[in-house]
SEDO-820379 format. One record per residue (C-alpha): residue in one letter; x, y, z. Coordinates in nm, 4 decimals. Example, Ala and Ser with C-alpha at 12.3 -4.5 7.8 and 13.67 -1.06 7.14 Angstrom:
residues 2
<rec><res>A</res><px>1.2300</px><py>-0.4500</py><pz>0.7800</pz></rec>
<rec><res>S</res><px>1.3670</px><py>-0.1060</py><pz>0.7140</pz></rec>
//
This chain:
residues 180
<rec><res>M</res><px>-4.8848</px><py>-1.5117</py><pz>-6.7915</pz></rec>
<rec><res>L</res><px>-4.9220</px><py>-1.1614</py><pz>-6.9306</pz></rec>
<rec><res>R</res><px>-5.0284</px><py>-0.9205</py><pz>-6.6574</pz></rec>
<rec><res>K</res><px>-4.9168</px><py>-0.5713</py><pz>-6.7628</pz></rec>
<rec><res>I</res><px>-4.8688</px><py>-0.3602</py><pz>-7.0760</pz></rec>
<rec><res>M</res><px>-4.6093</px><py>-0.0826</py><pz>-7.0787</pz></rec>
<rec><res>S</res><px>-4.5853</px><py>0.1988</py><pz>-7.3297</pz></rec>
<rec><res>G</res><px>-4.4472</px><py>0.5499</py><pz>-7.3536</pz></rec>
<rec><res>G</res><px>-4.7771</px><py>0.7143</py><pz>-7.4479</pz></rec>
<rec><res>Q</res><px>-4.6837</px><py>0.8605</py><pz>-7.7869</pz></rec>
<rec><res>T</res><px>-4.9461</px><py>0.8706</py><pz>-8.0637</pz></rec>
<rec><res>G</res><px>-4.9570</px><py>0.5672</py><pz>-8.2930</pz></rec>
<rec><res>V</res><px>-4.8469</px><py>0.2259</py><pz>-8.1663</pz></rec>
<rec><res>D</res><px>-4.7876</px><py>0.3373</py><pz>-7.8054</pz></rec>
<rec><res>R</res><px>-5.1386</px><py>0.4763</py><pz>-7.7735</pz></rec>
<rec><res>A</res><px>-5.2903</px><py>0.1691</py><pz>-7.9439</pz></rec>
<rec><res>A</res><px>-5.1191</px><py>-0.0497</py><pz>-7.6834</pz></rec>
<rec><res>L</res><px>-5.2606</px><py>0.1543</py><pz>-7.3964</pz></rec>
<rec><res>D</res><px>-5.6106</px><py>0.1612</py><pz>-7.5442</pz></rec>
<rec><res>A</res><px>-5.6094</px><py>-0.2155</py><pz>-7.6070</pz></rec>
<rec><res>A</res><px>-5.4972</px><py>-0.2745</py><pz>-7.2469</pz></rec>
<rec><res>I</res><px>-5.7728</px><py>-0.0476</py><pz>-7.1145</pz></rec>
<rec><res>L</res><px>-6.0357</px><py>-0.2164</py><pz>-7.3348</pz></rec>
<rec><res>L</res><px>-5.9307</px><py>-0.5640</py><pz>-7.2225</pz></rec>
<rec><res>D</res><px>-5.8901</px><py>-0.4615</py><pz>-6.8565</pz></rec>
<rec><res>I</res><px>-5.5175</px><py>-0.5390</py><pz>-6.8510</pz></rec>
<rec><res>E</res><px>-5.3017</px><py>-0.3454</py><pz>-6.6088</pz></rec>
<rec><res>Y</res><px>-5.1058</px><py>-0.0780</py><pz>-6.7943</pz></rec>
<rec><res>G</res><px>-4.8401</px><py>0.1773</py><pz>-6.7217</pz></rec>
<rec><res>G</res><px>-4.4905</px><py>0.2743</py><pz>-6.8156</pz></rec>
<rec><res>W</res><px>-4.2732</px><py>0.5789</py><pz>-6.8386</pz></rec>
<rec><res>C</res><px>-4.3641</px><py>0.8792</py><pz>-7.0475</pz></rec>
<rec><res>P</res><px>-4.1493</px><py>1.1826</py><pz>-7.1264</pz></rec>
<rec><res>K</res><px>-4.1017</px><py>1.4512</py><pz>-6.8642</pz></rec>
<rec><res>G</res><px>-4.3898</px><py>1.6964</py><pz>-6.9098</pz></rec>
<rec><res>R</res><px>-4.6107</px><py>1.4119</py><pz>-7.0448</pz></rec>
<rec><res>L</res><px>-4.5107</px><py>1.5197</py><pz>-7.3955</pz></rec>
<rec><res>D</res><px>-4.6431</px><py>1.3693</py><pz>-7.7153</pz></rec>
<rec><res>E</res><px>-4.6269</px><py>1.4964</py><pz>-8.0700</pz></rec>
<rec><res>H</res><px>-4.9481</px><py>1.6982</py><pz>-8.0247</pz></rec>
<rec><res>G</res><px>-4.8483</px><py>1.8545</py><pz>-7.6941</pz></rec>
<rec><res>T</res><px>-4.9521</px><py>1.6600</py><pz>-7.3861</pz></rec>
<rec><res>I</res><px>-5.0533</px><py>1.2964</py><pz>-7.3341</pz></rec>
<rec><res>P</res><px>-5.4240</px><py>1.2875</py><pz>-7.2388</pz></rec>
<rec><res>T</res><px>-5.5075</px><py>1.2421</py><pz>-6.8704</pz></rec>
<rec><res>K</res><px>-5.7033</px><py>0.9295</py><pz>-6.9697</pz></rec>
<rec><res>Y</res><px>-5.3661</px><py>0.7508</py><pz>-6.9463</pz></rec>
<rec><res>K</res><px>-5.3301</px><py>0.8203</py><pz>-6.5757</pz></rec>
<rec><res>N</res><px>-5.1041</px><py>0.5217</py><pz>-6.5037</pz></rec>
<rec><res>L</res><px>-4.8120</px><py>0.6631</py><pz>-6.7024</pz></rec>
<rec><res>E</res><px>-4.5310</px><py>0.8099</py><pz>-6.4944</pz></rec>
<rec><res>E</res><px>-4.3096</px><py>1.0947</py><pz>-6.6067</pz></rec>
<rec><res>I</res><px>-3.9442</px><py>1.0089</py><pz>-6.6439</pz></rec>
<rec><res>A</res><px>-3.7228</px><py>1.2016</py><pz>-6.4048</pz></rec>
<rec><res>G</res><px>-3.4096</px><py>1.3858</py><pz>-6.5031</pz></rec>
<rec><res>E</res><px>-3.2690</px><py>1.6949</py><pz>-6.6624</pz></rec>
<rec><res>F</res><px>-3.2675</px><py>1.6762</py><pz>-7.0391</pz></rec>
<rec><res>K</res><px>-3.0900</px><py>1.9129</py><pz>-7.2738</pz></rec>
<rec><res>T</res><px>-3.3098</px><py>1.8192</py><pz>-7.5686</pz></rec>
<rec><res>E</res><px>-3.6546</px><py>1.6760</py><pz>-7.6340</pz></rec>
<rec><res>K</res><px>-3.4849</px><py>1.3745</py><pz>-7.7950</pz></rec>
<rec><res>E</res><px>-3.2972</px><py>1.2978</py><pz>-7.4704</pz></rec>
<rec><res>N</res><px>-3.6309</px><py>1.3128</py><pz>-7.2845</pz></rec>
<rec><res>Y</res><px>-3.7965</px><py>1.0691</py><pz>-7.5276</pz></rec>
<rec><res>D</res><px>-3.4929</px><py>0.8396</py><pz>-7.5366</pz></rec>
<rec><res>A</res><px>-3.4792</px><py>0.8166</py><pz>-7.1550</pz></rec>
<rec><res>R</res><px>-3.8462</px><py>0.7150</py><pz>-7.1542</pz></rec>
<rec><res>T</res><px>-3.7840</px><py>0.4490</py><pz>-7.4200</pz></rec>
<rec><res>R</res><px>-3.4908</px><py>0.2983</py><pz>-7.2309</pz></rec>
<rec><res>A</res><px>-3.6816</px><py>0.2933</py><pz>-6.8997</pz></rec>
<rec><res>N</res><px>-3.9761</px><py>0.1055</py><pz>-7.0523</pz></rec>
<rec><res>I</res><px>-3.7467</px><py>-0.1567</py><pz>-7.2041</pz></rec>
<rec><res>K</res><px>-3.5597</px><py>-0.2027</py><pz>-6.8745</pz></rec>
<rec><res>G</res><px>-3.8841</px><py>-0.2236</py><pz>-6.6762</pz></rec>
<rec><res>S</res><px>-4.0410</px><py>-0.4925</py><pz>-6.8921</pz></rec>
<rec><res>K</res><px>-3.9746</px><py>-0.8612</py><pz>-6.9513</pz></rec>
<rec><res>G</res><px>-3.9893</px><py>-0.8200</py><pz>-7.3305</pz></rec>
<rec><res>T</res><px>-4.0583</px><py>-0.5659</py><pz>-7.6026</pz></rec>
<rec><res>L</res><px>-4.2967</px><py>-0.5934</py><pz>-7.8965</pz></rec>
<rec><res>I</res><px>-4.2204</px><py>-0.3531</py><pz>-8.1814</pz></rec>
<rec><res>I</res><px>-4.4916</px><py>-0.3028</py><pz>-8.4428</pz></rec>
<rec><res>V</res><px>-4.3834</px><py>-0.1627</py><pz>-8.7796</pz></rec>
<rec><res>P</res><px>-4.5831</px><py>-0.0958</py><pz>-9.0986</pz></rec>
<rec><res>K</res><px>-4.3573</px><py>-0.3125</py><pz>-9.3115</pz></rec>
<rec><res>L</res><px>-4.0105</px><py>-0.4555</py><pz>-9.3387</pz></rec>
<rec><res>S</res><px>-3.7639</px><py>-0.3282</py><pz>-9.4455</pz></rec>
<rec><res>F</res><px>-3.8014</px><py>-0.0440</py><pz>-9.2077</pz></rec>
<rec><res>P</res><px>-3.9310</px><py>0.2733</py><pz>-9.3806</pz></rec>
<rec><res>E</res><px>-3.6679</px><py>0.5497</py><pz>-9.3953</pz></rec>
<rec><res>K</res><px>-3.9252</px><py>0.8177</py><pz>-9.3088</pz></rec>
<rec><res>I</res><px>-3.9602</px><py>0.6815</py><pz>-8.9555</pz></rec>
<rec><res>K</res><px>-3.7157</px><py>0.8854</py><pz>-8.7483</pz></rec>
<rec><res>D</res><px>-3.8748</px><py>0.8485</py><pz>-8.4043</pz></rec>
<rec><res>G</res><px>-3.7728</px><py>0.6176</py><pz>-8.1202</pz></rec>
<rec><res>T</res><px>-3.8678</px><py>0.2977</py><pz>-8.3008</pz></rec>
<rec><res>K</res><px>-3.5102</px><py>0.2333</py><pz>-8.4141</pz></rec>
<rec><res>L</res><px>-3.3813</px><py>0.3077</py><pz>-8.0640</pz></rec>
<rec><res>T</res><px>-3.6366</px><py>0.0642</py><pz>-7.9199</pz></rec>
<rec><res>I</res><px>-3.5103</px><py>-0.2154</py><pz>-8.1447</pz></rec>
<rec><res>E</res><px>-3.1431</px><py>-0.1371</py><pz>-8.0764</pz></rec>
<rec><res>E</res><px>-3.1869</px><py>-0.0987</py><pz>-7.6987</pz></rec>
<rec><res>A</res><px>-3.3913</px><py>-0.4196</py><pz>-7.6561</pz></rec>
<rec><res>Q</res><px>-3.1255</px><py>-0.6105</py><pz>-7.8472</pz></rec>
<rec><res>R</res><px>-2.8395</px><py>-0.4416</py><pz>-7.6567</pz></rec>
<rec><res>L</res><px>-2.9975</px><py>-0.5396</py><pz>-7.3237</pz></rec>
<rec><res>K</res><px>-3.0571</px><py>-0.8927</py><pz>-7.4564</pz></rec>
<rec><res>K</res><px>-3.4246</px><py>-0.8654</py><pz>-7.3664</pz></rec>
<rec><res>P</res><px>-3.6726</px><py>-1.0752</py><pz>-7.5625</pz></rec>
<rec><res>N</res><px>-3.8002</px><py>-0.8655</py><pz>-7.8509</pz></rec>
<rec><res>L</res><px>-4.0243</px><py>-0.9255</py><pz>-8.1460</pz></rec>
<rec><res>I</res><px>-4.0676</px><py>-0.7061</py><pz>-8.4518</pz></rec>
<rec><res>V</res><px>-4.4086</px><py>-0.7511</py><pz>-8.6127</pz></rec>
<rec><res>N</res><px>-4.4701</px><py>-0.6469</py><pz>-8.9708</pz></rec>
<rec><res>L</res><px>-4.8244</px><py>-0.5090</py><pz>-9.0168</pz></rec>
<rec><res>S</res><px>-4.8228</px><py>-0.6022</py><pz>-9.3846</pz></rec>
<rec><res>N</res><px>-4.8767</px><py>-0.9656</py><pz>-9.2770</pz></rec>
<rec><res>P</res><px>-5.2341</px><py>-1.0880</py><pz>-9.2124</pz></rec>
<rec><res>I</res><px>-5.3699</px><py>-0.9964</py><pz>-8.8693</pz></rec>
<rec><res>H</res><px>-5.4404</px><py>-1.3583</py><pz>-8.7672</pz></rec>
<rec><res>V</res><px>-5.0810</px><py>-1.4569</py><pz>-8.8505</pz></rec>
<rec><res>N</res><px>-4.9361</px><py>-1.1663</py><pz>-8.6515</pz></rec>
<rec><res>A</res><px>-5.1711</px><py>-1.2215</py><pz>-8.3566</pz></rec>
<rec><res>Q</res><px>-5.0698</px><py>-1.5863</py><pz>-8.3266</pz></rec>
<rec><res>L</res><px>-4.7026</px><py>-1.4944</py><pz>-8.3643</pz></rec>
<rec><res>I</res><px>-4.7362</px><py>-1.2478</py><pz>-8.0737</pz></rec>
<rec><res>V</res><px>-4.9263</px><py>-1.4929</py><pz>-7.8512</pz></rec>
<rec><res>D</res><px>-4.6741</px><py>-1.7713</py><pz>-7.9153</pz></rec>
<rec><res>W</res><px>-4.3787</px><py>-1.5383</py><pz>-7.8507</pz></rec>
<rec><res>I</res><px>-4.5289</px><py>-1.4093</py><pz>-7.5228</pz></rec>
<rec><res>E</res><px>-4.5941</px><py>-1.7638</py><pz>-7.4029</pz></rec>
<rec><res>K</res><px>-4.2551</px><py>-1.8988</py><pz>-7.5123</pz></rec>
<rec><res>N</res><px>-4.0693</px><py>-1.6167</py><pz>-7.3371</pz></rec>
<rec><res>E</res><px>-4.3016</px><py>-1.6152</py><pz>-7.0331</pz></rec>
<rec><res>I</res><px>-4.3519</px><py>-1.2416</py><pz>-7.0626</pz></rec>
<rec><res>S</res><px>-4.5543</px><py>-1.1016</py><pz>-6.7757</pz></rec>
<rec><res>I</res><px>-4.4762</px><py>-0.7333</py><pz>-6.8395</pz></rec>
<rec><res>L</res><px>-4.4820</px><py>-0.6402</py><pz>-7.2075</pz></rec>
<rec><res>N</res><px>-4.3436</px><py>-0.3155</py><pz>-7.3458</pz></rec>
<rec><res>I</res><px>-4.5014</px><py>-0.2182</py><pz>-7.6788</pz></rec>
<rec><res>G</res><px>-4.3622</px><py>0.0430</py><pz>-7.9153</pz></rec>
<rec><res>G</res><px>-4.3477</px><py>0.1519</py><pz>-8.2754</pz></rec>
<rec><res>P</res><px>-4.3930</px><py>0.4544</py><pz>-8.4980</pz></rec>
<rec><res>R</res><px>-4.5964</px><py>0.7572</py><pz>-8.4072</pz></rec>
<rec><res>E</res><px>-4.9060</px><py>0.8417</py><pz>-8.6099</pz></rec>
<rec><res>S</res><px>-4.7552</px><py>1.1422</py><pz>-8.7911</pz></rec>
<rec><res>T</res><px>-4.4736</px><py>0.9387</py><pz>-8.9456</pz></rec>
<rec><res>C</res><px>-4.6997</px><py>0.6463</py><pz>-9.0268</pz></rec>
<rec><res>P</res><px>-5.0636</px><py>0.7504</py><pz>-9.0780</pz></rec>
<rec><res>G</res><px>-5.3063</px><py>0.4733</py><pz>-8.9880</pz></rec>
<rec><res>I</res><px>-5.0631</px><py>0.2841</py><pz>-8.7632</pz></rec>
<rec><res>Y</res><px>-5.2773</px><py>0.3472</py><pz>-8.4552</pz></rec>
<rec><res>Q</res><px>-5.5835</px><py>0.1747</py><pz>-8.6010</pz></rec>
<rec><res>A</res><px>-5.3905</px><py>-0.1180</py><pz>-8.7530</pz></rec>
<rec><res>S</res><px>-5.1937</px><py>-0.1711</py><pz>-8.4316</pz></rec>
<rec><res>F</res><px>-5.5033</px><py>-0.1455</py><pz>-8.2135</pz></rec>
<rec><res>K</res><px>-5.6846</px><py>-0.4154</py><pz>-8.4151</pz></rec>
<rec><res>L</res><px>-5.3819</px><py>-0.6440</py><pz>-8.3983</pz></rec>
<rec><res>L</res><px>-5.3253</px><py>-0.5889</py><pz>-8.0267</pz></rec>
<rec><res>E</res><px>-5.6921</px><py>-0.6325</py><pz>-7.9461</pz></rec>
<rec><res>A</res><px>-5.6837</px><py>-0.9762</py><pz>-8.1140</pz></rec>
<rec><res>A</res><px>-5.3483</px><py>-1.0878</py><pz>-7.9708</pz></rec>
<rec><res>L</res><px>-5.3955</px><py>-0.9583</py><pz>-7.6168</pz></rec>
<rec><res>F</res><px>-5.7479</px><py>-1.1005</py><pz>-7.6013</pz></rec>
<rec><res>Q</res><px>-5.5988</px><py>-1.4439</py><pz>-7.6671</pz></rec>
<rec><res>C</res><px>-5.3322</px><py>-1.3889</py><pz>-7.4005</pz></rec>
<rec><res>V</res><px>-5.5723</px><py>-1.2869</py><pz>-7.1258</pz></rec>
<rec><res>N</res><px>-5.8179</px><py>-1.5606</py><pz>-7.2098</pz></rec>
<rec><res>S</res><px>-5.5693</px><py>-1.8415</py><pz>-7.1476</pz></rec>
<rec><res>L</res><px>-5.6930</px><py>-2.0402</py><pz>-6.8493</pz></rec>
<rec><res>K</res><px>-5.4721</px><py>-2.2430</py><pz>-6.6171</pz></rec>
<rec><res>I</res><px>-5.6475</px><py>-2.5595</py><pz>-6.5064</pz></rec>
<rec><res>G</res><px>-5.5683</px><py>-2.8554</py><pz>-6.2853</pz></rec>
<rec><res>P</res><px>-5.2662</px><py>-2.9322</py><pz>-6.0699</pz></rec>
<rec><res>F</res><px>-5.0309</px><py>-2.9570</py><pz>-6.3694</pz></rec>
<rec><res>N</res><px>-5.0768</px><py>-2.5948</py><pz>-6.4840</pz></rec>
<rec><res>V</res><px>-5.2029</px><py>-2.7054</py><pz>-6.8240</pz></rec>
<rec><res>V</res><px>-5.2960</px><py>-2.4100</py><pz>-7.0411</pz></rec>
<rec><res>A</res><px>-5.6269</px><py>-2.4321</py><pz>-7.2247</pz></rec>
<rec><res>K</res><px>-5.7378</px><py>-2.1753</py><pz>-7.4816</pz></rec>
<rec><res>L</res><px>-6.0961</px><py>-2.0546</py><pz>-7.4544</pz></rec>
//
């Protein structure tokens, strides 16, 4: 049963994941870059459950990459939301690293293509979470500056999918799952 959402706090998909978790009263957290950095400066204090990654980093990229790796390691599976497949060349942020690292660690991972209908993607996510028994879900994808509009599209999708996940009800002695 899904109980926690993890994200690195960047604009775009990361922030949509955190906002959907807050809206649906799902526990959230995860690692963010040292200094609480995002592409606009600092991650808002609204996301108080994010923890800064520790370490000495020579570059900003090392800081972001350490955060990405920690969130993948600390979760049971990673959902990656992208605007379309094949992956747009203009996206140079940690999305590619997220995909590569989740696969390298052999953690369950799902890449969702936002060009598919929202109801199809939402059901795909719900089924994948249930099949893989993911209790702590890391969510990542492009930042808003490289993919304008990804926050809003991701938020709508996550609101629908996560609502279904948290409204599964276990009943009876046989742990049967009923959808409300």
